[in-house]
Predicted model as a PDB file, atoms N, CA, C, CB and O in Angstrom, pLDDT in the B-factor column:
MODEL        1                                                                  
ATOM      1  N   ALA A   1     133.112  67.739  75.299  1.00 55.00           N  
ATOM      2  CA  ALA A   1     134.142  67.015  76.003  1.00 55.00           C  
ATOM      3  C   ALA A   1     135.259  67.930  76.448  1.00 55.00           C  
ATOM      4  CB  ALA A   1     134.685  65.917  75.141  1.00 55.00           C  
ATOM      5  O   ALA A   1     136.111  67.502  77.227  1.00 55.00           O  
ATOM      6  N   ILE A   2     135.297  69.186  75.984  1.00 61.00           N  
ATOM      7  CA  ILE A   2     136.358  70.157  76.418  1.00 61.00           C  
ATOM      8  C   ILE A   2     136.075  70.564  77.747  1.00 61.00           C  
ATOM      9  CB  ILE A   2     136.463  71.382  75.534  1.00 61.00           C  
ATOM     10  O   ILE A   2     137.002  70.608  78.556  1.00 61.00           O  
ATOM     11  N   GLU A   3     134.858  70.884  78.102  1.00 68.00           N  
ATOM     12  CA  GLU A   3     134.548  71.417  79.383  1.00 68.00           C  
ATOM     13  C   GLU A   3     134.029  70.303  80.505  1.00 68.00           C  
ATOM     14  CB  GLU A   3     133.472  72.508  79.141  1.00 68.00           C  
ATOM     15  O   GLU A   3     133.902  70.646  81.680  1.00 68.00           O  
ATOM     16  N   SER A   4     133.762  69.064  80.105  1.00 71.00           N  
ATOM     17  CA  SER A   4     133.264  68.088  80.974  1.00 71.00           C  
ATOM     18  C   SER A   4     134.483  67.183  81.577  1.00 71.00           C  
ATOM     19  CB  SER A   4     132.206  67.231  80.186  1.00 71.00           C  
ATOM     20  O   SER A   4     135.532  66.916  80.991  1.00 71.00           O  
ATOM     21  N   GLY A   5     134.121  66.805  82.794  1.00 74.00           N  
ATOM     22  CA  GLY A   5     135.090  65.871  83.625  1.00 74.00           C  
ATOM     23  C   GLY A   5     134.500  64.725  83.943  1.00 74.00           C  
ATOM     24  O   GLY A   5     133.448  64.377  83.406  1.00 74.00           O  
ATOM     25  N   VAL A   6     135.110  64.023  84.842  1.00 78.00           N  
ATOM     26  CA  VAL A   6     134.534  62.717  85.336  1.00 78.00           C  
ATOM     27  C   VAL A   6     133.343  63.048  86.176  1.00 78.00           C  
ATOM     28  CB  VAL A   6     135.584  61.856  86.180  1.00 78.00           C  
ATOM     29  O   VAL A   6     132.323  62.360  86.138  1.00 78.00           O  
ATOM     30  N   LYS A   7     133.473  64.088  86.924  1.00 84.00           N  
ATOM     31  CA  LYS A   7     132.223  64.369  87.836  1.00 84.00           C  
ATOM     32  C   LYS A   7     131.002  64.635  87.070  1.00 84.00           C  
ATOM     33  CB  LYS A   7     132.439  65.592  88.762  1.00 84.00           C  
ATOM     34  O   LYS A   7     129.924  64.201  87.475  1.00 84.00           O  
ATOM     35  N   GLU A   8     131.090  65.272  86.062  1.00 82.00           N  
ATOM     36  CA  GLU A   8     129.922  65.594  85.083  1.00 82.00           C  
ATOM     37  C   GLU A   8     129.301  64.375  84.558  1.00 82.00           C  
ATOM     38  CB  GLU A   8     130.388  66.441  83.866  1.00 82.00           C  
ATOM     39  O   GLU A   8     128.087  64.179  84.600  1.00 82.00           O  
ATOM     40  N   VAL A   9     130.279  63.442  83.990  1.00 81.00           N  
ATOM     41  CA  VAL A   9     129.990  62.257  83.408  1.00 81.00           C  
ATOM     42  C   VAL A   9     129.189  61.306  84.332  1.00 81.00           C  
ATOM     43  CB  VAL A   9     131.219  61.671  82.972  1.00 81.00           C  
ATOM     44  O   VAL A   9     128.167  60.728  83.964  1.00 81.00           O  
ATOM     45  N   ARG A  10     129.779  61.185  85.645  1.00 84.00           N  
ATOM     46  CA  ARG A  10     129.133  60.399  86.682  1.00 84.00           C  
ATOM     47  C   ARG A  10     127.764  60.921  87.004  1.00 84.00           C  
ATOM     48  CB  ARG A  10     129.971  60.376  87.922  1.00 84.00           C  
ATOM     49  O   ARG A  10     126.869  60.114  87.254  1.00 84.00           O  
ATOM     50  N   GLU A  11     127.527  62.257  87.017  1.00 85.00           N  
ATOM     51  CA  GLU A  11     126.301  62.868  87.266  1.00 85.00           C  
ATOM     52  C   GLU A  11     125.234  62.559  86.410  1.00 85.00           C  
ATOM     53  CB  GLU A  11     126.441  64.149  87.269  1.00 85.00           C  
ATOM     54  O   GLU A  11     124.119  62.267  86.842  1.00 85.00           O  
ATOM     55  N   VAL A  12     125.553  62.615  85.064  1.00 82.00           N  
ATOM     56  CA  VAL A  12     124.679  62.270  84.056  1.00 82.00           C  
ATOM     57  C   VAL A  12     124.240  60.804  84.033  1.00 82.00           C  
ATOM     58  CB  VAL A  12     125.276  62.620  82.839  1.00 82.00           C  
ATOM     59  O   VAL A  12     123.088  60.446  83.786  1.00 82.00           O  
ATOM     60  N   ILE A  13     125.286  59.974  84.318  1.00 84.00           N  
ATOM     61  CA  ILE A  13     124.948  58.487  84.414  1.00 84.00           C  
ATOM     62  C   ILE A  13     123.999  58.238  85.639  1.00 84.00           C  
ATOM     63  CB  ILE A  13     126.318  57.588  84.579  1.00 84.00           C  
ATOM     64  O   ILE A  13     123.049  57.461  85.552  1.00 84.00           O  
ATOM     65  N   GLN A  14     124.265  58.856  86.661  1.00 86.00           N  
ATOM     66  CA  GLN A  14     123.410  58.663  87.907  1.00 86.00           C  
ATOM     67  C   GLN A  14     122.114  59.097  87.752  1.00 86.00           C  
ATOM     68  CB  GLN A  14     123.923  59.337  89.060  1.00 86.00           C  
ATOM     69  O   GLN A  14     121.186  58.493  88.290  1.00 86.00           O  
ATOM     70  N   LYS A  15     121.917  60.241  86.962  1.00 82.00           N  
ATOM     71  CA  LYS A  15     120.507  60.599  86.618  1.00 82.00           C  
ATOM     72  C   LYS A  15     119.750  59.546  85.728  1.00 82.00           C  
ATOM     73  CB  LYS A  15     120.513  61.950  85.881  1.00 82.00           C  
ATOM     74  O   LYS A  15     118.571  59.254  85.929  1.00 82.00           O  
ATOM     75  N   ALA A  16     120.488  59.021  84.767  1.00 80.00           N  
ATOM     76  CA  ALA A  16     119.991  58.021  83.845  1.00 80.00           C  
ATOM     77  C   ALA A  16     119.518  56.822  84.635  1.00 80.00           C  
ATOM     78  CB  ALA A  16     121.069  57.619  82.822  1.00 80.00           C  
ATOM     79  O   ALA A  16     118.415  56.308  84.444  1.00 80.00           O  
ATOM     80  N   LYS A  17     120.418  56.382  85.555  1.00 79.00           N  
ATOM     81  CA  LYS A  17     120.059  55.226  86.443  1.00 79.00           C  
ATOM     82  C   LYS A  17     118.925  55.488  87.437  1.00 79.00           C  
ATOM     83  CB  LYS A  17     121.274  54.807  87.229  1.00 79.00           C  
ATOM     84  O   LYS A  17     118.207  54.558  87.805  1.00 79.00           O  
ATOM     85  N   ASN A  18     118.748  56.770  87.886  1.00 76.00           N  
ATOM     86  CA  ASN A  18     117.672  56.968  88.850  1.00 76.00           C  
ATOM     87  C   ASN A  18     116.418  57.001  88.070  1.00 76.00           C  
ATOM     88  CB  ASN A  18     117.846  58.256  89.695  1.00 76.00           C  
ATOM     89  O   ASN A  18     115.455  56.439  88.592  1.00 76.00           O  
ATOM     90  N   LYS A  19     116.249  57.571  86.885  1.00 68.00           N  
ATOM     91  CA  LYS A  19     115.045  57.730  86.158  1.00 68.00           C  
ATOM     92  C   LYS A  19     114.541  56.361  85.690  1.00 68.00           C  
ATOM     93  CB  LYS A  19     115.257  58.675  84.991  1.00 68.00           C  
ATOM     94  O   LYS A  19     113.331  56.194  85.542  1.00 68.00           O  
ATOM     95  N   ASN A  20     115.446  55.337  85.442  1.00 59.00           N  
ATOM     96  CA  ASN A  20     114.961  54.128  85.022  1.00 59.00           C  
ATOM     97  C   ASN A  20     114.165  54.069  83.685  1.00 59.00           C  
ATOM     98  CB  ASN A  20     114.188  53.656  86.050  1.00 59.00           C  
ATOM     99  O   ASN A  20     113.431  53.125  83.392  1.00 59.00           O  
ATOM    100  N   LEU A  21     114.381  55.189  82.881  1.00 52.00           N  
ATOM    101  CA  LEU A  21     113.796  55.284  81.563  1.00 52.00           C  
ATOM    102  C   LEU A  21     113.995  54.210  80.712  1.00 52.00           C  
ATOM    103  CB  LEU A  21     114.227  56.362  80.919  1.00 52.00           C  
ATOM    104  O   LEU A  21     113.123  53.821  79.935  1.00 52.00           O  
ATOM    105  N   PHE A  22     115.300  53.615  80.832  1.00 51.00           N  
ATOM    106  CA  PHE A  22     115.667  52.511  79.930  1.00 51.00           C  
ATOM    107  C   PHE A  22     114.758  51.370  80.047  1.00 51.00           C  
ATOM    108  CB  PHE A  22     117.044  52.048  80.184  1.00 51.00           C  
ATOM    109  O   PHE A  22     114.637  50.636  79.067  1.00 51.00           O  
ATOM    110  N   GLU A  23     114.104  51.124  81.115  1.00 59.00           N  
ATOM    111  CA  GLU A  23     113.172  49.991  81.237  1.00 59.00           C  
ATOM    112  C   GLU A  23     111.926  50.080  80.443  1.00 59.00           C  
ATOM    113  CB  GLU A  23     112.797  49.820  82.606  1.00 59.00           C  
ATOM    114  O   GLU A  23     111.306  49.073  80.103  1.00 59.00           O  
ATOM    115  N   GLN A  24     111.529  51.390  80.121  1.00 61.00           N  
ATOM    116  CA  GLN A  24     110.382  51.610  79.325  1.00 61.00           C  
ATOM    117  C   GLN A  24     110.577  52.008  77.968  1.00 61.00           C  
ATOM    118  CB  GLN A  24     109.615  52.517  79.896  1.00 61.00           C  
ATOM    119  O   GLN A  24     109.774  51.634  77.113  1.00 61.00           O  
ATOM    120  N   GLU A  25     111.667  52.805  77.645  1.00 70.00           N  
ATOM    121  CA  GLU A  25     111.786  53.431  76.387  1.00 70.00           C  
ATOM    122  C   GLU A  25     113.220  53.230  75.806  1.00 70.00           C  
ATOM    123  CB  GLU A  25     111.437  54.906  76.523  1.00 70.00           C  
ATOM    124  O   GLU A  25     113.611  53.826  74.803  1.00 70.00           O  
ATOM    125  N   GLY A  26     113.900  52.427  76.451  1.00 72.00           N  
ATOM    126  CA  GLY A  26     115.338  52.164  75.926  1.00 72.00           C  
ATOM    127  C   GLY A  26     116.283  53.136  76.765  1.00 72.00           C  
ATOM    128  O   GLY A  26     115.798  53.979  77.520  1.00 72.00           O  
ATOM    129  N   ALA A  27     117.511  52.993  76.613  1.00 77.00           N  
ATOM    130  CA  ALA A  27     118.587  53.664  77.308  1.00 77.00           C  
ATOM    131  C   ALA A  27     118.586  55.122  76.928  1.00 77.00           C  
ATOM    132  CB  ALA A  27     119.939  53.019  76.993  1.00 77.00           C  
ATOM    133  O   ALA A  27     118.350  55.398  75.752  1.00 77.00           O  
ATOM    134  N   PRO A  28     118.817  56.061  77.775  1.00 83.00           N  
ATOM    135  CA  PRO A  28     118.869  57.519  77.463  1.00 83.00           C  
ATOM    136  C   PRO A  28     120.164  57.699  76.544  1.00 83.00           C  
ATOM    137  CB  PRO A  28     118.946  58.458  78.877  1.00 83.00           C  
ATOM    138  O   PRO A  28     121.168  57.018  76.754  1.00 83.00           O  
ATOM    139  N   VAL A  29     120.111  58.496  75.676  1.00 85.00           N  
ATOM    140  CA  VAL A  29     121.273  58.833  74.639  1.00 85.00           C  
ATOM    141  C   VAL A  29     122.082  59.976  75.222  1.00 85.00           C  
ATOM    142  CB  VAL A  29     120.691  59.291  73.119  1.00 85.00           C  
ATOM    143  O   VAL A  29     121.579  61.049  75.556  1.00 85.00           O  
ATOM    144  N   LEU A  30     123.504  59.644  75.333  1.00 86.00           N  
ATOM    145  CA  LEU A  30     124.475  60.640  75.796  1.00 86.00           C  
ATOM    146  C   LEU A  30     125.291  61.069  74.635  1.00 86.00           C  
ATOM    147  CB  LEU A  30     125.375  60.097  76.918  1.00 86.00           C  
ATOM    148  O   LEU A  30     126.075  60.269  74.124  1.00 86.00           O  
ATOM    149  N   PHE A  31     125.158  62.312  74.172  1.00 89.00           N  
ATOM    150  CA  PHE A  31     125.933  62.706  72.958  1.00 89.00           C  
ATOM    151  C   PHE A  31     127.080  63.526  73.510  1.00 89.00           C  
ATOM    152  CB  PHE A  31     125.047  63.548  71.863  1.00 89.00           C  
ATOM    153  O   PHE A  31     126.919  64.466  74.288  1.00 89.00           O  
ATOM    154  N   ILE A  32     128.177  63.131  73.084  1.00 87.00           N  
ATOM    155  CA  ILE A  32     129.361  63.794  73.426  1.00 87.00           C  
ATOM    156  C   ILE A  32     130.091  64.454  72.170  1.00 87.00           C  
ATOM    157  CB  ILE A  32     130.254  62.802  74.125  1.00 87.00           C  
ATOM    158  O   ILE A  32     130.634  63.723  71.341  1.00 87.00           O  
ATOM    159  N   ASP A  33     130.101  65.739  72.047  1.00 88.00           N  
ATOM    160  CA  ASP A  33     131.039  66.275  71.013  1.00 88.00           C  
ATOM    161  C   ASP A  33     132.478  66.446  71.269  1.00 88.00           C  
ATOM    162  CB  ASP A  33     130.611  67.493  70.643  1.00 88.00           C  
ATOM    163  O   ASP A  33     132.838  66.735  72.410  1.00 88.00           O  
ATOM    164  N   GLU A  34     133.325  66.300  70.337  1.00 87.00           N  
ATOM    165  CA  GLU A  34     134.720  66.389  70.584  1.00 87.00           C  
ATOM    166  C   GLU A  34     135.158  65.243  71.533  1.00 87.00           C  
ATOM    167  CB  GLU A  34     135.061  67.768  71.165  1.00 87.00           C  
ATOM    168  O   GLU A  34     135.974  65.434  72.435  1.00 87.00           O  
ATOM    169  N   ILE A  35     134.570  64.032  71.285  1.00 86.00           N  
ATOM    170  CA  ILE A  35     134.917  62.978  72.220  1.00 86.00           C  
ATOM    171  C   ILE A  35     136.312  62.506  72.201  1.00 86.00           C  
ATOM    172  CB  ILE A  35     134.092  61.870  72.001  1.00 86.00           C  
ATOM    173  O   ILE A  35     136.751  61.787  73.099  1.00 86.00           O  
ATOM    174  N   HIS A  36     136.998  62.884  71.224  1.00 83.00           N  
ATOM    175  CA  HIS A  36     138.347  62.397  71.174  1.00 83.00           C  
ATOM    176  C   HIS A  36     139.193  63.102  72.210  1.00 83.00           C  
ATOM    177  CB  HIS A  36     138.928  62.577  69.791  1.00 83.00           C  
ATOM    178  O   HIS A  36     140.280  62.610  72.515  1.00 83.00           O  
ATOM    179  N   ARG A  37     138.765  64.232  72.776  1.00 84.00           N  
ATOM    180  CA  ARG A  37     139.421  65.003  73.706  1.00 84.00           C  
ATOM    181  C   ARG A  37     139.347  64.256  75.113  1.00 84.00           C  
ATOM    182  CB  ARG A  37     138.797  66.424  73.725  1.00 84.00           C  
ATOM    183  O   ARG A  37     140.054  64.620  76.053  1.00 84.00           O  
ATOM    184  N   PHE A  38     138.457  63.196  75.205  1.00 85.00           N  
ATOM    185  CA  PHE A  38     138.368  62.564  76.600  1.00 85.00           C  
ATOM    186  C   PHE A  38     139.683  61.929  76.923  1.00 85.00           C  
ATOM    187  CB  PHE A  38     137.208  61.462  76.700  1.00 85.00           C  
ATOM    188  O   PHE A  38     140.345  61.436  76.010  1.00 85.00           O  
ATOM    189  N   ASN A  39     140.108  61.906  78.157  1.00 85.00           N  
ATOM    190  CA  ASN A  39     141.215  61.119  78.535  1.00 85.00           C  
ATOM    191  C   ASN A  39     140.749  59.731  79.045  1.00 85.00           C  
ATOM    192  CB  ASN A  39     142.023  61.854  79.584  1.00 85.00           C  
ATOM    193  O   ASN A  39     139.567  59.384  79.031  1.00 85.00           O  
ATOM    194  N   LYS A  40     141.755  58.977  79.488  1.00 87.00           N  
ATOM    195  CA  LYS A  40     141.453  57.572  79.895  1.00 87.00           C  
ATOM    196  C   LYS A  40     140.409  57.522  81.055  1.00 87.00           C  
ATOM    197  CB  LYS A  40     142.784  56.844  80.344  1.00 87.00           C  
ATOM    198  O   LYS A  40     139.437  56.767  81.092  1.00 87.00           O  
ATOM    199  N   GLY A  41     140.775  58.475  82.027  1.00 83.00           N  
ATOM    200  CA  GLY A  41     139.783  58.591  83.224  1.00 83.00           C  
ATOM    201  C   GLY A  41     138.326  58.791  82.763  1.00 83.00           C  
ATOM    202  O   GLY A  41     137.405  58.106  83.206  1.00 83.00           O  
ATOM    203  N   GLN A  42     138.172  59.738  81.877  1.00 84.00           N  
ATOM    204  CA  GLN A  42     136.884  60.112  81.480  1.00 84.00           C  
ATOM    205  C   GLN A  42     136.164  58.958  80.717  1.00 84.00           C  
ATOM    206  CB  GLN A  42     136.975  61.357  80.644  1.00 84.00           C  
ATOM    207  O   GLN A  42     134.987  58.644  80.893  1.00 84.00           O  
ATOM    208  N   GLN A  43     137.050  58.355  79.824  1.00 86.00           N  
ATOM    209  CA  GLN A  43     136.515  57.099  79.050  1.00 86.00           C  
ATOM    210  C   GLN A  43     136.101  56.041  79.992  1.00 86.00           C  
ATOM    211  CB  GLN A  43     137.602  56.477  78.075  1.00 86.00           C  
ATOM    212  O   GLN A  43     135.062  55.415  79.782  1.00 86.00           O  
ATOM    213  N   ASP A  44     136.991  55.756  81.213  1.00 87.00           N  
ATOM    214  CA  ASP A  44     136.690  54.672  82.075  1.00 87.00           C  
ATOM    215  C   ASP A  44     135.349  54.963  82.823  1.00 87.00           C  
ATOM    216  CB  ASP A  44     137.863  54.441  83.059  1.00 87.00           C  
ATOM    217  O   ASP A  44     134.637  54.037  83.214  1.00 87.00           O  
ATOM    218  N   ALA A  45     135.029  56.264  83.008  1.00 84.00           N  
ATOM    219  CA  ALA A  45     133.935  56.473  83.759  1.00 84.00           C  
ATOM    220  C   ALA A  45     132.574  56.215  82.965  1.00 84.00           C  
ATOM    221  CB  ALA A  45     134.033  57.833  84.284  1.00 84.00           C  
ATOM    222  O   ALA A  45     131.498  55.989  83.519  1.00 84.00           O  
ATOM    223  N   LEU A  46     132.775  56.280  81.614  1.00 88.00           N  
ATOM    224  CA  LEU A  46     131.533  55.935  80.815  1.00 88.00           C  
ATOM    225  C   LEU A  46     131.472  54.425  80.611  1.00 88.00           C  
ATOM    226  CB  LEU A  46     131.522  56.676  79.392  1.00 88.00           C  
ATOM    227  O   LEU A  46     130.365  53.927  80.404  1.00 88.00           O  
ATOM    228  N   LEU A  47     132.522  53.673  80.648  1.00 90.00           N  
ATOM    229  CA  LEU A  47     132.535  52.216  80.173  1.00 90.00           C  
ATOM    230  C   LEU A  47     131.475  51.327  80.944  1.00 90.00           C  
ATOM    231  CB  LEU A  47     134.015  51.581  80.394  1.00 90.00           C  
ATOM    232  O   LEU A  47     130.806  50.519  80.300  1.00 90.00           O  
ATOM    233  N   ALA A  48     131.324  51.450  82.198  1.00 88.00           N  
ATOM    234  CA  ALA A  48     130.433  50.506  82.912  1.00 88.00           C  
ATOM    235  C   ALA A  48     129.014  50.810  82.585  1.00 88.00           C  
ATOM    236  CB  ALA A  48     130.641  50.566  84.432  1.00 88.00           C  
ATOM    237  O   ALA A  48     128.185  49.903  82.510  1.00 88.00           O  
ATOM    238  N   ALA A  49     128.706  52.084  82.385  1.00 88.00           N  
ATOM    239  CA  ALA A  49     127.244  52.502  82.137  1.00 88.00           C  
ATOM    240  C   ALA A  49     126.955  52.012  80.633  1.00 88.00           C  
ATOM    241  CB  ALA A  49     127.008  54.243  82.320  1.00 88.00           C  
ATOM    242  O   ALA A  49     125.850  51.552  80.342  1.00 88.00           O  
ATOM    243  N   ILE A  50     127.942  52.122  79.732  1.00 90.00           N  
ATOM    244  CA  ILE A  50     127.709  51.610  78.349  1.00 90.00           C  
ATOM    245  C   ILE A  50     127.458  50.061  78.303  1.00 90.00           C  
ATOM    246  CB  ILE A  50     128.946  51.960  77.454  1.00 90.00           C  
ATOM    247  O   ILE A  50     126.539  49.540  77.672  1.00 90.00           O  
ATOM    248  N   GLU A  51     128.376  49.405  79.040  1.00 91.00           N  
ATOM    249  CA  GLU A  51     128.243  47.977  79.090  1.00 91.00           C  
ATOM    250  C   GLU A  51     127.063  47.499  79.700  1.00 91.00           C  
ATOM    251  CB  GLU A  51     129.298  47.411  79.734  1.00 91.00           C  
ATOM    252  O   GLU A  51     126.522  46.481  79.267  1.00 91.00           O  
ATOM    253  N   LYS A  52     126.578  48.166  80.718  1.00 87.00           N  
ATOM    254  CA  LYS A  52     125.370  47.801  81.469  1.00 87.00           C  
ATOM    255  C   LYS A  52     124.150  48.172  80.873  1.00 87.00           C  
ATOM    256  CB  LYS A  52     125.379  48.347  82.738  1.00 87.00           C  
ATOM    257  O   LYS A  52     123.086  47.777  81.349  1.00 87.00           O  
ATOM    258  N   GLY A  53     124.206  48.957  79.789  1.00 85.00           N  
ATOM    259  CA  GLY A  53     123.068  49.475  78.986  1.00 85.00           C  
ATOM    260  C   GLY A  53     122.313  50.613  79.685  1.00 85.00           C  
ATOM    261  O   GLY A  53     121.133  50.809  79.396  1.00 85.00           O  
ATOM    262  N   TRP A  54     122.929  51.355  80.573  1.00 85.00           N  
ATOM    263  CA  TRP A  54     122.313  52.401  81.280  1.00 85.00           C  
ATOM    264  C   TRP A  54     122.228  53.630  80.436  1.00 85.00           C  
ATOM    265  CB  TRP A  54     123.028  52.670  82.528  1.00 85.00           C  
ATOM    266  O   TRP A  54     121.350  54.453  80.694  1.00 85.00           O  
ATOM    267  N   ILE A  55     123.099  53.838  79.405  1.00 86.00           N  
ATOM    268  CA  ILE A  55     123.086  54.848  78.479  1.00 86.00           C  
ATOM    269  C   ILE A  55     123.479  54.382  77.155  1.00 86.00           C  
ATOM    270  CB  ILE A  55     123.897  55.895  78.897  1.00 86.00           C  
ATOM    271  O   ILE A  55     124.041  53.289  77.092  1.00 86.00           O  
ATOM    272  N   THR A  56     123.274  55.026  76.118  1.00 89.00           N  
ATOM    273  CA  THR A  56     123.704  54.878  74.723  1.00 89.00           C  
ATOM    274  C   THR A  56     124.549  56.027  74.450  1.00 89.00           C  
ATOM    275  CB  THR A  56     122.534  54.791  73.717  1.00 89.00           C  
ATOM    276  O   THR A  56     124.145  57.188  74.511  1.00 89.00           O  
ATOM    277  N   LEU A  57     125.751  55.671  74.143  1.00 91.00           N  
ATOM    278  CA  LEU A  57     126.699  56.730  73.775  1.00 91.00           C  
ATOM    279  C   LEU A  57     126.812  57.034  72.350  1.00 91.00           C  
ATOM    280  CB  LEU A  57     127.990  56.404  74.238  1.00 91.00           C  
ATOM    281  O   LEU A  57     127.025  56.117  71.557  1.00 91.00           O  
ATOM    282  N   ILE A  58     126.684  58.273  71.946  1.00 92.00           N  
ATOM    283  CA  ILE A  58     127.016  58.704  70.573  1.00 92.00           C  
ATOM    284  C   ILE A  58     128.126  59.867  70.613  1.00 92.00           C  
ATOM    285  CB  ILE A  58     125.664  59.216  69.825  1.00 92.00           C  
ATOM    286  O   ILE A  58     127.905  60.941  71.175  1.00 92.00           O  
ATOM    287  N   GLY A  59     129.192  59.599  70.047  1.00 89.00           N  
ATOM    288  CA  GLY A  59     130.338  60.573  70.161  1.00 89.00           C  
ATOM    289  C   GLY A  59     130.719  61.155  68.835  1.00 89.00           C  
ATOM    290  O   GLY A  59     130.933  60.395  67.891  1.00 89.00           O  
ATOM    291  N   ALA A  60     130.818  62.454  68.702  1.00 89.00           N  
ATOM    292  CA  ALA A  60     131.279  63.078  67.495  1.00 89.00           C  
ATOM    293  C   ALA A  60     132.729  63.683  67.663  1.00 89.00           C  
ATOM    294  CB  ALA A  60     130.270  64.170  67.084  1.00 89.00           C  
ATOM    295  O   ALA A  60     133.184  64.066  68.740  1.00 89.00           O  
ATOM    296  N   THR A  61     133.418  63.718  66.405  1.00 85.00           N  
ATOM    297  CA  THR A  61     134.784  64.176  66.560  1.00 85.00           C  
ATOM    298  C   THR A  61     135.050  64.789  65.216  1.00 85.00           C  
ATOM    299  CB  THR A  61     135.831  63.011  66.958  1.00 85.00           C  
ATOM    300  O   THR A  61     134.412  64.446  64.221  1.00 85.00           O  
ATOM    301  N   THR A  62     136.079  65.779  65.190  1.00 84.00           N  
ATOM    302  CA  THR A  62     136.586  66.448  64.012  1.00 84.00           C  
ATOM    303  C   THR A  62     137.806  65.802  63.656  1.00 84.00           C  
ATOM    304  CB  THR A  62     136.797  67.910  64.201  1.00 84.00           C  
ATOM    305  O   THR A  62     138.384  66.163  62.631  1.00 84.00           O  
ATOM    306  N   GLU A  63     138.299  64.839  64.411  1.00 73.00           N  
ATOM    307  CA  GLU A  63     139.619  64.171  64.236  1.00 73.00           C  
ATOM    308  C   GLU A  63     139.289  62.824  63.466  1.00 73.00           C  
ATOM    309  CB  GLU A  63     140.385  63.894  65.717  1.00 73.00           C  
ATOM    310  O   GLU A  63     138.185  62.298  63.605  1.00 73.00           O  
ATOM    311  N   ASN A  64     140.258  62.281  62.658  1.00 73.00           N  
ATOM    312  CA  ASN A  64     140.263  61.027  61.992  1.00 73.00           C  
ATOM    313  C   ASN A  64     140.635  60.082  63.025  1.00 73.00           C  
ATOM    314  CB  ASN A  64     141.187  60.973  60.786  1.00 73.00           C  
ATOM    315  O   ASN A  64     141.811  60.089  63.391  1.00 73.00           O  
ATOM    316  N   PRO A  65     139.701  59.153  63.629  1.00 63.00           N  
ATOM    317  CA  PRO A  65     140.238  58.221  64.653  1.00 63.00           C  
ATOM    318  C   PRO A  65     141.365  57.305  64.239  1.00 63.00           C  
ATOM    319  CB  PRO A  65     139.163  57.385  65.132  1.00 63.00           C  
ATOM    320  O   PRO A  65     142.149  56.838  65.066  1.00 63.00           O  
ATOM    321  N   SER A  66     141.431  57.059  62.959  1.00 73.00           N  
ATOM    322  CA  SER A  66     142.555  56.138  62.356  1.00 73.00           C  
ATOM    323  C   SER A  66     143.863  56.679  62.507  1.00 73.00           C  
ATOM    324  CB  SER A  66     142.378  55.880  60.875  1.00 73.00           C  
ATOM    325  O   SER A  66     144.848  55.948  62.411  1.00 73.00           O  
ATOM    326  N   PHE A  67     143.965  58.023  62.759  1.00 67.00           N  
ATOM    327  CA  PHE A  67     145.236  58.665  63.000  1.00 67.00           C  
ATOM    328  C   PHE A  67     145.504  58.872  64.364  1.00 67.00           C  
ATOM    329  CB  PHE A  67     145.332  59.891  62.347  1.00 67.00           C  
ATOM    330  O   PHE A  67     146.671  59.136  64.653  1.00 67.00           O  
ATOM    331  N   GLU A  68     144.607  58.804  65.330  1.00 59.00           N  
ATOM    332  CA  GLU A  68     144.909  58.880  66.791  1.00 59.00           C  
ATOM    333  C   GLU A  68     145.404  57.647  67.321  1.00 59.00           C  
ATOM    334  CB  GLU A  68     143.739  59.260  67.573  1.00 59.00           C  
ATOM    335  O   GLU A  68     145.695  57.561  68.513  1.00 59.00           O  
TER     336      GLU A  68                                                      
ENDMDL                                                                          
END                                                                             
């Protein structure tokens, strides 16, 4: 998450949509380390793809989300 921006997120989502792997094997998994560093714009770029089932998001963080 430190080095990724909205452009990179959208590229990954587009690749997942183009491959149509989710129709046969389930949605591709997108793992984002340090996801707590994503800003609102980066989060919004992920939202539609998650809601539509194009990707499965797994986020890891070293921060305690209850304090953020």
